[in-house]
N, C-alpha and C positions, 0 to 999 in steps of 0.2 A: 466535348464528350467527357463525362465523368469517369475517372479511373477509380476502380473499386477493389477493395480487399474483402474477400468473402470468408467469414468465420463460420465454420460448421461444427455443431456438436457431434460427438462420437455416435450418438443414437441414430443419426441420419447418415452415417458413413456408407452404409450399404445401399442407401437411396441417393447417393451423391449426384448421379446424372439428373435425377428429378429436381433436386434442390438447385443445381447449377442452371437447369433449364428455366426455373422460375426467375432466377436472378437475371438471366440473359433476356428475358422478356422485356425488362426495363433498362438494364445496364449491360451494354455490349462489351465494354472494355474491362474485363476481369484481369487484374494484374497478378493476383495470387489467391490461392485457396489455402486456408489454415484449418486444421482439425483440432478441436479442443476436447481433451479427455475429461478434465475436471474443471468446470467453470469456477472462476474466482467470484466470491460473493460480492466484492466491491466493484470490480471492473469487468466481470465475466471473463475477459481474456486473462490467462494465467500470468502471474507476475514476471516469470522469466521470458514471456513473449511481449509484454507490454511495451518495453523500450523499443523493440523491433517494429511493432505496429506504429509507435509514435514517430519513428524516423522513416517509415515507408512513404514513398512518394505517391500517395493515393489521395483522392478527394473525399471519398466516403468509405465507411466501414459498414458492411452488411453482415449482421449477425443473424444466422438462420435459426433463431430460437426466440422465445418470448423473454424480453429483458424487463427487469424491474426498473421503475423510474429512476431510482438512485444509480443503477448501473449505467443507464443512458447518460445521465448527467456527469457521473464520475469519469466515464470513458471519453465523453466529449471534451470535458475540461482538461483531462490529462493529455489527450492526443491532439486537440485542436482540430479534429476532423468531425464531420457530420456522421452521426451513428443512426442506422436504420435497422430495426429488428424485423423478424420474420412476419409479424402481424402487419406492420406498416408496409412492408414490401408487397404482401399479398393484396393489400388495399390499393397500392399503386398499380398493380397488374389489373385489378378490377376496374380502376379508373380509366385505363386505356381502352377498355371495351364497353364502358357504360354508354348506352345510347338513349334509353328512355329516362324520363324525369324521375320515375320511381327508383331506377337503378342508381342514378346519381345521388338522390337523397339518401338511399340506403348506405351507400359508400361513405358519404359525408358523415352520417350518423355514427358509423363504425369508427371513422377517423377521430371524431370528437370523443367517443368513449375511450379510445386509446390515448388521446392527447390530454384529457383532463387530469388523470393521475400524475402525468409528467409535469404539467403546469403546477399542480398542487404541491408536488415535491420541490419544484423550483422555488415556490413561495416559502416553503419551510427552510430551504437552504439560504435564501435571501435574508430571512428574518434572523438567522443565527450568524449572518455575516460571512458565510462561506461561499457565496456565489456572486462574483463580480463580473458584470458584462454579459452573462449568459442570456441569449435572446435579446439583449439590449433593453430590457424593460425596467429593471429596478424593482424594489419591493412593492410599491403601490401600483406600478404598471402591471406586474404579474397578477395582482388581485383583481384589477379592472379587467384584464384579459380573461381571467378565469370566469368572472361573472358574465362577460359577453359570450363566452363559449357555452355556459350553462343555459343562457337565454336562447341561443341558436339551437342547442340540442332540443329544448322544449318545443320550439317552432317546427323543427323537422319532424319530431314525433307526431305533432298534430297533423302536418301535411301527409305523412305516411299513413296515419289512421284514416284520413279521408280516402286516400287511394286504396287502402285495404278494404274499406267498406264498398267502394265502387267495384272492386274485383269480386268481393263476396256476392254483391247483387247480381253481377253477370253470371257467376258460377251457379248461384241458386236458380237463376232463370234457366240455365242449361239443364240443371238437375230436375227442375220442375217439368220441363218438356220431356225428360226421360232419357237424356244422353248419359251413358256411362262414361267415366273418365279413366284414361290410362296415362300414367305419369312415367316418363323416361328419366331415370336417374343414373348416377354412377360417377366414377372418377373423371376428372377433366382429361380431355384428349382420348377418351375410350371409344368415341365414335357415336355419341348420343345424337348429335344433330344430323350426322350422316344417316342414322337409322330413322330419325324423324322425317328427313327429306324423302327417304325411300318409301316409308309408309304412307306419306301424305302427298307425294309427288310435288313437294315444295323445292325451293332452291335457296334455303337459308344459308348464310355464310358459315363455312367450316374452315378449320385451319389447325396446324400442328401446335400453335401457341396455346397456353392455358387460358381458360375462361373466355372463349369466344362467345359463349352464351351467358348473359347475366339476367336478362328479363325473360320470363317464360313465354314460349311460343305455343299457341294452341291452334289446332286445325281439326276439322271434322272429316272422318273417313267412314266408309261402309264396311262393317264386318258382319258377314252373314246377312241376316234380315234387319239389322239395326244400324243406326248412326251412332258413332262413338267419337268422343273428343280425345285426341292425342295431344299431350303436353310435353314439350322439351323444357327441362329445368336447368338451373345453374349447376355446374360441375362441382364435385367434391374434391378435396385434397387431404393428404395425410395431416392429422392433427389440426384440422380446420378450427381456428380460434373461435371460442364461444361467442365473442362479441360480433363476429361476422355472421354466425348462424342466427343470432338474435336480430341483427340488422336486416338480414334477408328472410326473416320469418314470413313476411307477407308473401314473398315469392315461393318459399318452400311449403307454404300452407296449401298450395295446389296439390302437393303429394299427399297431405293429410286427408284430403277429401276425395282422393282417387279410388277407383274400384280395383284396379290392378296396378302394380308397380313393376316396371321392367328395369332391372339393374344391369346396365351394360358394362361388361368387363373386358379388358384388353387381353386377348389370348396370347399375344406375342410376348407378354411379360413372363418372367420366371414364375414358377408355381408359388414360391414364397411371397412374391409381390402380389400375385393374383389373390391369394388367400388373405393377405393384408388388406387389399382393397375391399374385399367382401366384408371382412370384420369391421373396417372403418365405416363403410356405408351403413351397415347395421347399427353402429353406434350413433351415427348422425340421425338416422331414421327414428331411432328410439328417443333421441334428444328432442326431436320436434313432436313426439307423441304418437308416432306410427306403431301400431301394435296389431299383429295377427292378420294383416292384409295379404292377399295372394301376391307373391313375388316371383317373377320369372327372371332368373339369372341368365342373361343373354351373353354367352361367351363369344365375343365379336373378334373379327380379324382372323378367322381360322384359315384364310387363304395364305397367311404369313407363317403358318406352323405346319410342319410335316405330320403325317397321319399318326405315326407311333407316338410322337411327343404329345399330340393332341389327346390321344386316348389316355395317356398317363395323367395329363392335367384334368381331364374329365373325371377320372377315378378319384383323384385327390379332392376335387370340389364336391363330388357326390358324397364323400365320407363326412363332410361337415354341413351338409344341407339341413336346414331346420324344417319343421313340419309344414310350414306355409310356403316353402320355396321349391321351385322346379327349375331344372337346368335344360338349356337348349344351346346348340352351337350354331353360329350364324356368321355371315360376312355381309354387313350392310353395304359396303363398297361394291362387292361383286354379286350382290343379290343372291346369296347362297342361304337357303333354308328360311327366307323371309316368309314364304307361303306357309311353312310349318309353324313359324312364330305366330302368324295371324290366326291359324287354325287353333293353336293353343289358347290364344286370347279368347276366341269364340267359345271354346269348351269351358273355360273358367267362368265366363260371363253367364253361360247357360246353367252351369252346375251351381253357381252361387244362388241363382234364382230358385233352383230345385232343391237346394240344401244338400247336395251330394258331396262326397269326398273325392276331390279332384285327383289327388295323388294316387289313391287306390284304383281309381278308374283308368288312369293313364299308364301307370308304371308297373302294375302287378300283372 
């Protein structure tokens, strides 16, 4: 079992438990955690801590930040230990849960996009004679390896494009029949799949570890007088790297074509984290091109929060709601207010057809 040293930037210090939880999904034996206030431009780890890291009896250094290729090479060369940054760690977590061919290809594509700049930097170092033995390739070995990776990247893109077209064909068929689509989104571990199971009477795997869901699950349910497709999507995470968003675009595309978005938020978190999750979800939705769609913020796990605390959180969330957002409190696990959530979906679908203002109809 690999022994790891976890290096965490100060910007994530207040989310320390979430960052450590991410690491523990892959690496159980955390020897030590180190907070970095001012990252060093060359090694990331500050100079006064570099010697300590070098002499620490660990196998790997996990840096919970995006590293420059030069920082990865310099830190690896200086310490003699394998260095993994936050992007690569998230991809390792994804890899553990990848089941479908599409998910596996998406993860490999993201890994390639992350690896190519590193190999390119290794080629530069080798050419100026400052990299001996790193990866064991040599100058020409690096260049051959880089070419091979670029060819593999092109092949994966072609395969994913085929799968994307197949998904699009199925989606257009459902839409042609007239099925509205409801996408369940939100932070990882917020209870999205639990809600999906509750709405669809399914038994999809759930768990406390991040990213249990990587491939979208779709199921047809009855709401009012119509059939509706409910889709469970990949979970979000704070500062989700753009290459991961791009690699999973075919999956996230389901959100883009949905009629309603249900943003599941964990009510058991502190209000600061809840608001952070809402802002981050908005950022990701905007990144993939979602604009102006009706969003239901489903404040989940209310059975874990006492009534007065819940009222305070509801007031805080209501103060930041945008014009296309509505708030409802639920517990998917305990089946609390799920009927009200379904009623709200029904009203939104009906009012969209009639061109009515949902917010004014419901909340005034």
